[in-house]
DODREN-45547 format. One line per 8 residues: number of its first residue (from 1); their letters; for each residue x, y, z of N, C-alpha, C, O, CB. Coordinates in steps of 0.05 Angstrom, whole numbers, plus 5000, padded with zeros to 4 digits. Glycine has a CB too. Layout:
! DODREN-45547
NUM = a = X:Y:Z:X:Y:Z:X:Y:Z:X:Y:Z:X:Y:Z | ...
***
This chain:
! DODREN-45547
1 = mrvpesns = 5018:4978:4999:5002:5007:5007:5027:5022:5008:5049:5020:5018:4981:5009:5040 | 5007:5047:4985:5026:5070:4972:5019:5077:5003:5004:5062:5015:5017:5094:4939 | 5030:5098:5016:5021:5130:5024:5035:5159:5014:5054:5174:5011:5025:5131:5054 | 5011:5154:5010:4999:5202:4997:5019:5212:5010:5029:5206:5032:4958:5228:5014 | 5025:5230:4993:5054:5260:4993:5030:5270:5028:5006:5267:5035:5054:5301:4944 | 5056:5284:5041:5048:5294:5057:5021:5326:5050:5007:5335:5069:5075:5297:5070 | 5018:5335:5031:5002:5353:5027:4985:5346:5011:4971:5366:5004:5011:5373:5022 | 4975:5316:4996:4946:5299:4990:4938:5300:5023:4914:5306:5026:4951:5258:4973
9 = idktfvtl = 4952:5296:5051:4940:5277:5069:4922:5308:5071:4898:5313:5067:4961:5258:5100 | 4940:5322:5078:4923:5342:5084:4913:5349:5078:4894:5341:5092:4923:5355:5089 | 4899:5369:5056:4878:5360:5041:4867:5350:5035:4857:5359:5014:4875:5359:5033 | 4858:5330:5041:4842:5304:5048:4842:5319:5075:4840:5344:5074:4854:5270:5045 | 4843:5312:5087:4854:5316:5114:4826:5338:5124:4807:5331:5137:4890:5330:5113 | 4832:5373:5110:4806:5393:5108:4792:5382:5102:4781:5369:5120:4804:5415:5094 | 4784:5377:5082:4762:5360:5060:4738:5350:5080:4716:5358:5087:4779:5326:5041 | 4757:5325:5085:4746:5305:5102:4729:5308:5132:4713:5293:5142:4768:5291:5105
17 = ftpcwkpf = 4745:5345:5145:4736:5352:5175:4731:5384:5181:4727:5397:5201:4760:5342:5197 | 4733:5391:5152:4726:5411:5159:4700:5420:5181:4706:5405:5200:4724:5416:5139 | 4683:5431:5189:4668:5438:5202:4642:5438:5183:4650:5429:5161:4677:5460:5216 | 4613:5443:5180:4601:5452:5163:4577:5470:5167:4554:5471:5158:4597:5433:5151 | 4599:5491:5191:4582:5514:5193:4614:5529:5182:4609:5553:5176:4564:5523:5228 | 4641:5522:5178:4650:5542:5169:4654:5573:5158:4666:5594:5161:4652:5535:5164 | 4622:5551:5129:4628:5586:5112:4606:5599:5119:4592:5611:5103:4629:5590:5073 | 4599:5598:5146:4574:5614:5164:4595:5639:5168:4594:5660:5155:4561:5597:5201
25 = ithkkyfm = 4608:5633:5183:4620:5651:5202:4640:5677:5185:4645:5701:5192:4638:5631:5224 | 4654:5654:5150:4669:5675:5136:4664:5683:5120:4680:5699:5111:4688:5673:5131 | 4638:5679:5104:4618:5710:5090:4588:5706:5098:4569:5691:5095:4618:5712:5048 | 4596:5726:5108:4568:5755:5109:4542:5732:5084:4523:5726:5097:4587:5805:5082 | 4540:5721:5059:4526:5702:5046:4522:5677:5070:4501:5680:5083:4544:5694:5019 | 4529:5666:5073:4516:5651:5096:4518:5645:5117:4515:5623:5128:4514:5636:5095 | 4523:5669:5129:4506:5670:5158:4477:5662:5165:4457:5668:5152:4505:5694:5166 | 4481:5644:5196:4458:5627:5206:4441:5645:5199:4448:5668:5196:4457:5617:5237
33 = pttllivd = 4408:5636:5196:4380:5653:5194:4385:5651:5238:4396:5634:5252:4339:5629:5170 | 4368:5685:5247:4361:5673:5270:4346:5659:5278:4328:5671:5266:4357:5684:5282 | 4335:5641:5288:4316:5606:5286:4305:5621:5323:4315:5627:5345:4347:5557:5284 | 4279:5621:5308:4268:5605:5348:4241:5589:5334:4226:5592:5315:4251:5641:5384 | 4244:5564:5360:4227:5552:5371:4201:5563:5388:4198:5568:5411:4241:5540:5381 | 4176:5563:5353:4139:5563:5380:4131:5537:5386:4130:5516:5373:4103:5576:5363 | 4126:5542:5409:4123:5524:5411:4076:5530:5423:4069:5543:5443:4153:5512:5430 | 4068:5522:5414:4041:5527:5420:4014:5514:5415:4002:5523:5395:4038:5545:5412
41 = ddkddmal = 3999:5491:5431:3977:5486:5419:3958:5486:5391:3953:5469:5374:3971:5495:5430 | 3944:5524:5395:3930:5541:5374:3938:5544:5361:3954:5562:5363:3922:5559:5374 | 3937:5526:5329:3954:5543:5312:3950:5569:5300:3971:5581:5294:3958:5533:5295 | 3922:5581:5294:3911:5610:5291:3938:5630:5315:3942:5654:5312:3868:5611:5306 | 3948:5619:5330:3965:5637:5343:3991:5638:5347:4004:5657:5357:3958:5638:5362 | 4000:5615:5340:4031:5596:5327:4022:5624:5314:4022:5645:5326:4036:5554:5305 | 4012:5621:5283:4008:5633:5257:4007:5660:5268:4023:5665:5286:3983:5623:5239 | 3994:5674:5261:4010:5703:5281:4027:5713:5300:4034:5735:5308:3998:5714:5293
49 = fceaihei = 4034:5685:5307:4052:5690:5316:4096:5694:5300:4118:5705:5302:4043:5670:5335 | 4085:5682:5289:4108:5663:5258:4103:5699:5250:4116:5720:5252:4086:5624:5223 | 4088:5695:5244:4079:5723:5217:4099:5759:5238:4119:5774:5235:4017:5732:5215 | 4081:5756:5253:4091:5783:5279:4122:5768:5270:4121:5779:5248:4075:5781:5328 | 4147:5753:5268:4165:5758:5271:4180:5762:5248:4200:5776:5242:4169:5745:5284 | 4163:5741:5235:4178:5753:5197:4172:5783:5196:4189:5796:5184:4156:5736:5160 | 4150:5799:5207:4149:5824:5206:4176:5843:5215:4187:5864:5208:4126:5828:5222 | 4178:5833:5224:4204:5848:5256:4236:5840:5226:4252:5855:5216:4207:5808:5311
57 = nktyrcit = 4233:5822:5225:4248:5815:5207:4249:5792:5191:4249:5769:5198:4265:5817:5216 | 4250:5802:5171:4247:5764:5147:4274:5743:5145:4267:5720:5147:4242:5773:5104 | 4293:5746:5142:4301:5734:5157:4296:5713:5194:4312:5695:5202:4312:5750:5152 | 4284:5717:5202:4280:5712:5225:4268:5680:5207:4253:5683:5188:4260:5737:5245 | 4275:5650:5215:4266:5623:5214:4241:5620:5238:4248:5627:5260:4292:5603:5219 | 4217:5612:5235:4212:5599:5266:4204:5569:5261:4192:5571:5239:4183:5617:5285 | 4205:5535:5269:4198:5518:5278:4180:5522:5301:4179:5536:5321:4216:5506:5281 | 4162:5500:5286:4133:5498:5310:4134:5463:5323:4140:5442:5310:4091:5504:5287
65 = asngleal = 4126:5466:5350:4127:5446:5367:4084:5451:5376:4082:5468:5394:4158:5454:5397 | 4069:5444:5371:4048:5438:5377:4031:5424:5402:4006:5419:5404:4048:5428:5361 | 4066:5418:5433:4059:5402:5447:4086:5412:5463:4104:5427:5455:4052:5373:5435 | 4081:5396:5496:4109:5393:5510:4123:5379:5495:4145:5388:5488:4111:5381:5536 | 4116:5357:5487:4146:5329:5477:4149:5336:5456:4173:5339:5453:4141:5291:5475 | 4139:5340:5439:4137:5341:5404:4171:5372:5406:4192:5372:5393:4085:5360:5384 | 4165:5386:5421:4189:5411:5438:4223:5393:5430:4241:5390:5414:4180:5413:5488 | 4212:5385:5456:4239:5366:5465:4239:5341:5443:4260:5330:5450:4235:5351:5500
73 = qllkravk = 4231:5330:5427:4245:5309:5415:4250:5338:5400:4273:5346:5403:4230:5277:5403 | 4236:5357:5383:4252:5371:5365:4276:5383:5381:4293:5392:5365:4236:5394:5350 | 4284:5386:5404:4303:5404:5418:4324:5386:5418:4343:5393:5404:4294:5415:5447 | 4325:5370:5429:4340:5337:5427:4354:5327:5399:4375:5314:5397:4316:5313:5433 | 4340:5333:5382:4352:5315:5349:4374:5336:5339:4397:5331:5332:4322:5310:5316 | 4356:5373:5342:4371:5388:5337:4393:5389:5335:4407:5382:5354:4368:5398:5343 | 4407:5404:5299:4440:5399:5300:4452:5427:5306:4476:5432:5311:4453:5388:5269 | 4428:5445:5304:4439:5473:5301:4409:5491:5330:4391:5503:5320:4435:5485:5253
81 = kpdfvfld = 4411:5490:5350:4399:5485:5367:4380:5529:5362:4393:5550:5361:4423:5469:5395 | 4348:5524:5362:4337:5546:5366:4357:5569:5384:4371:5566:5403:4312:5538:5377 | 4348:5599:5366:4374:5621:5390:4339:5620:5408:4341:5620:5432:4396:5672:5372 | 4321:5620:5402:4291:5632:5422:4287:5597:5423:4294:5578:5410:4255:5660:5402 | 4270:5605:5448:4247:5582:5443:4218:5601:5459:4222:5615:5480:4257:5543:5465 | 4183:5600:5441:4164:5618:5447:4140:5591:5455:4124:5577:5442:4157:5643:5417 | 4151:5593:5500:4124:5560:5498:4108:5579:5522:4110:5593:5542:4140:5511:5513 | 4091:5566:5505:4066:5566:5517:4058:5553:5538:4064:5529:5535:4051:5561:5502
89 = lnlpfmng = 4044:5558:5569:4048:5550:5587:4025:5513:5580:4030:5490:5587:4043:5576:5610 | 3998:5525:5564:3990:5512:5572:3984:5497:5548:3970:5503:5530:3975:5520:5587 | 4004:5468:5553:3989:5448:5518:3981:5424:5523:3974:5425:5547:4014:5439:5491 | 3976:5397:5514:3976:5383:5515:4000:5366:5524:4023:5373:5524:3967:5384:5502 | 3990:5340:5531:4014:5305:5531:4043:5317:5562:4054:5304:5580:4045:5302:5477 | 4042:5358:5553:4063:5352:5571:4066:5397:5573:4076:5412:5556:4098:5325:5552 | 4054:5403:5600:4046:5432:5596:4068:5440:5597:4083:5423:5605:4029:5446:5613 | 4082:5470:5589:4095:5488:5585:4118:5486:5607:4142:5486:5602:4078:5510:5584
97 = keclaeik = 4105:5485:5635:4128:5493:5645:4146:5464:5655:4170:5466:5663:4120:5514:5668 | 4124:5429:5652:4139:5412:5661:4161:5417:5627:4185:5420:5628:4120:5378:5671 | 4150:5418:5610:4165:5418:5577:4196:5441:5594:4219:5433:5591:4135:5443:5540 | 4189:5465:5610:4220:5490:5618:4230:5480:5631:4253:5488:5635:4221:5520:5632 | 4220:5452:5652:4231:5431:5676:4260:5430:5651:4280:5444:5651:4207:5391:5684 | 4249:5409:5632:4263:5391:5618:4282:5403:5603:4305:5398:5611:4249:5376:5605 | 4281:5409:5594:4294:5445:5574:4318:5449:5593:4342:5443:5589:4267:5485:5576 | 4306:5459:5615:4340:5469:5630:4356:5446:5641:4380:5447:5637:4336:5492:5661
105 = sipalvsi = 4350:5432:5649:4364:5397:5667:4378:5393:5648:4402:5398:5653:4343:5365:5676 | 4370:5382:5616:4389:5386:5594:4418:5399:5589:4417:5416:5572:4376:5396:5580 | 4442:5396:5600:4472:5414:5587:4465:5421:5570:4462:5445:5575:4499:5403:5579 | 4460:5417:5548:4459:5411:5512:4428:5436:5511:4425:5456:5497:4447:5360:5498 | 4421:5431:5520:4387:5464:5523:4389:5487:5536:4379:5508:5529:4357:5457:5542 | 4403:5483:5554:4392:5502:5577:4406:5537:5580:4398:5552:5597:4399:5484:5606 | 4427:5543:5563:4430:5550:5545:4415:5579:5519:4421:5599:5506:4431:5529:5543 | 4396:5560:5524:4378:5571:5493:4355:5590:5525:4350:5584:5548:4353:5529:5461
113 = pviiytts = 4351:5608:5511:4337:5633:5525:4298:5603:5520:4292:5583:5507:4340:5682:5496 | 4284:5624:5544:4264:5606:5542:4235:5620:5560:4227:5621:5583:4278:5577:5555 | 4221:5634:5525:4214:5669:5534:4173:5646:5536:4163:5635:5515:4226:5711:5492 | 4160:5646:5560:4133:5642:5564:4113:5654:5543:4105:5677:5542:4128:5652:5588 | 4108:5636:5531:4083:5666:5523:4053:5641:5530:4050:5617:5524:4085:5684:5470 | 4035:5661:5544:4022:5651:5554:4000:5675:5556:4008:5698:5559:4034:5637:5575 | 3964:5668:5554:3941:5682:5556:3966:5678:5592:3986:5693:5593:3898:5666:5546 | 3964:5666:5606:3970:5673:5640:3965:5697:5652:3943:5702:5640:3998:5672:5646
121 = klkkdide = 3967:5707:5660:3973:5739:5684:3974:5735:5716:3975:5752:5734:3943:5764:5682 | 3974:5703:5717:3964:5694:5742:4003:5699:5756:4023:5689:5746:3945:5654:5741 | 4001:5715:5776:4029:5716:5795:4046:5688:5801:4070:5686:5795:4020:5727:5825 | 4036:5674:5811:4038:5641:5813:4046:5629:5795:4068:5619:5798:4018:5627:5816 | 4034:5625:5773:4057:5615:5735:4084:5633:5734:4107:5624:5729:4036:5629:5695 | 4075:5665:5741:4110:5679:5747:4119:5676:5756:4141:5674:5745:4120:5697:5753 | 4120:5671:5780:4139:5663:5797:4148:5628:5786:4167:5615:5777:4126:5666:5831 | 4129:5627:5791:4137:5594:5778:4154:5591:5763:4178:5593:5765:4119:5580:5764
129 = vyklgaan = 4137:5585:5740:4167:5599:5711:4200:5611:5717:4220:5600:5709:4153:5634:5693 | 4199:5632:5731:4218:5656:5734:4242:5626:5747:4266:5623:5740:4204:5691:5761 | 4222:5604:5770:4241:5599:5785:4240:5562:5766:4244:5540:5776:4232:5606:5825 | 4237:5567:5748:4247:5544:5732:4274:5549:5706:4290:5535:5693:4220:5534:5719 | 4267:5575:5708:4289:5585:5683:4288:5598:5656:4299:5597:5634:4299:5566:5675 | 4267:5612:5674:4253:5618:5647:4267:5651:5645:4275:5664:5665:4212:5616:5648 | 4268:5664:5610:4289:5681:5612:4267:5709:5618:4277:5727:5631:4312:5681:5581 | 4231:5714:5607:4222:5714:5604:4196:5712:5608:4189:5689:5604:4231:5712:5601
137 = fltkpnsf = 4171:5735:5617:4140:5707:5607:4142:5742:5597:4157:5762:5600:4103:5682:5637 | 4110:5731:5580:4102:5740:5565:4063:5739:5559:4051:5722:5545:4121:5730:5550 | 4056:5755:5569:4018:5762:5561:4014:5751:5544:4035:5747:5532:4004:5791:5553 | 3991:5739:5530:3998:5741:5499:3981:5773:5500:3965:5777:5517:3983:5711:5474 | 3987:5790:5482:3972:5800:5477:3942:5812:5445:3933:5796:5429:3988:5808:5488 | 3938:5829:5447:3908:5834:5428:3915:5841:5410:3897:5849:5395:3885:5855:5435 | 3933:5843:5401:3929:5855:5373:3960:5839:5364:3973:5823:5377:3926:5898:5371 | 3965:5849:5331:3996:5838:5318:4001:5853:5326:4004:5848:5350:4007:5834:5292
145 = reiiemvs = 4008:5879:5320:4020:5896:5331:4031:5890:5354:4052:5877:5353:4007:5914:5333 | 4022:5897:5380:4024:5886:5399:4041:5859:5409:4052:5851:5430:4004:5884:5399 | 4037:5847:5373:4053:5820:5384:4091:5831:5368:4114:5823:5371:4033:5780:5365 | 4077:5849:5352:4109:5849:5339:4124:5876:5357:4148:5879:5353:4110:5856:5295 | 4115:5890:5371:4126:5914:5396:4139:5884:5422:4162:5876:5428:4085:5944:5415 | 4116:5876:5430:4126:5851:5452:4154:5829:5450:4169:5818:5465:4103:5831:5451 | 4148:5833:5419:4178:5806:5408:4194:5821:5405:4218:5814:5407:4180:5784:5378 | 4186:5851:5397:4216:5860:5395:4237:5871:5411:4260:5874:5403:4217:5875:5382
153 = nvfsvsgk = 4229:5877:5431:4225:5891:5462:4251:5865:5470:4273:5867:5481:4181:5888:5482 | 4234:5843:5459:4251:5803:5472:4280:5810:5466:4298:5808:5483:4239:5762:5445 | 4285:5821:5423:4303:5815:5417:4318:5848:5420:4320:5851:5396:4300:5798:5391 | 4324:5862:5427:4324:5881:5433:4338:5881:5466:4356:5898:5470:4300:5888:5427 | 4332:5866:5485:4334:5865:5506:4353:5843:5511:4363:5843:5534:4312:5864:5517 | 4360:5822:5492:4371:5809:5479:4408:5808:5467:4430:5797:5471:4351:5812:5464 | 4394:5829:5449:4420:5837:5430:4413:5831:5406:4427:5841:5388:4448:5822:5436 | 4384:5810:5394:4381:5809:5372:4369:5827:5371:4352:5839:5385:4375:5792:5362
161 = kgeken = 4387:5830:5333:4368:5867:5314:4346:5864:5308:4343:5848:5289:4377:5879:5280 | 4327:5872:5316:4292:5868:5312:4307:5884:5286:4327:5870:5287:4260:5884:5340 | 4311:5898:5269:4318:5908:5238:4315:5900:5211:4328:5880:5204:4337:5909:5236 | 4305:5909:5198:4304:5889:5179:4332:5882:5156:4343:5899:5141:4279:5899:5165 | 4336:5868:5158:4369:5860:5132:4358:5866:5104:4335:5874:5100:4382:5818:5129 | 4373:5862:5089:4374:5878:5058:4388:5841:5044:4393:5838:5021:4407:5920:5055
***
């Protein structure tokens, strides 16, 4: 068996082992979009929320789950974890509090900001989710414009730009 020259080994190594995300770092054209996981069993609320996200920034990508179990499966399987999780509290199979507790117990997921996005205004719910590790608590507003304002504030506090990109 012939041993290849060192130059060809280097080229093969670089081709086989260069991380697939490297182009995203080196060239703006290939940058990774901000990804949001939206967990809500109400399809209308989910669609309205995703529409508001795209109004804030067309490059933002929404992934959806209709319950806590589905959200956890998506998070565990995802190669690129979402930048934010927006989580409703009232979900079938696994409610939002249980899902939040599970997310914060998994080392690979603990750093993802989880924002509770629910109809609840109860102080008990607010206190409990902050103890579980929620980054923010948002009560679902009544209008599309209010959703945009509320979510834009979350992004501006977190350092994500809500400006429209060209």
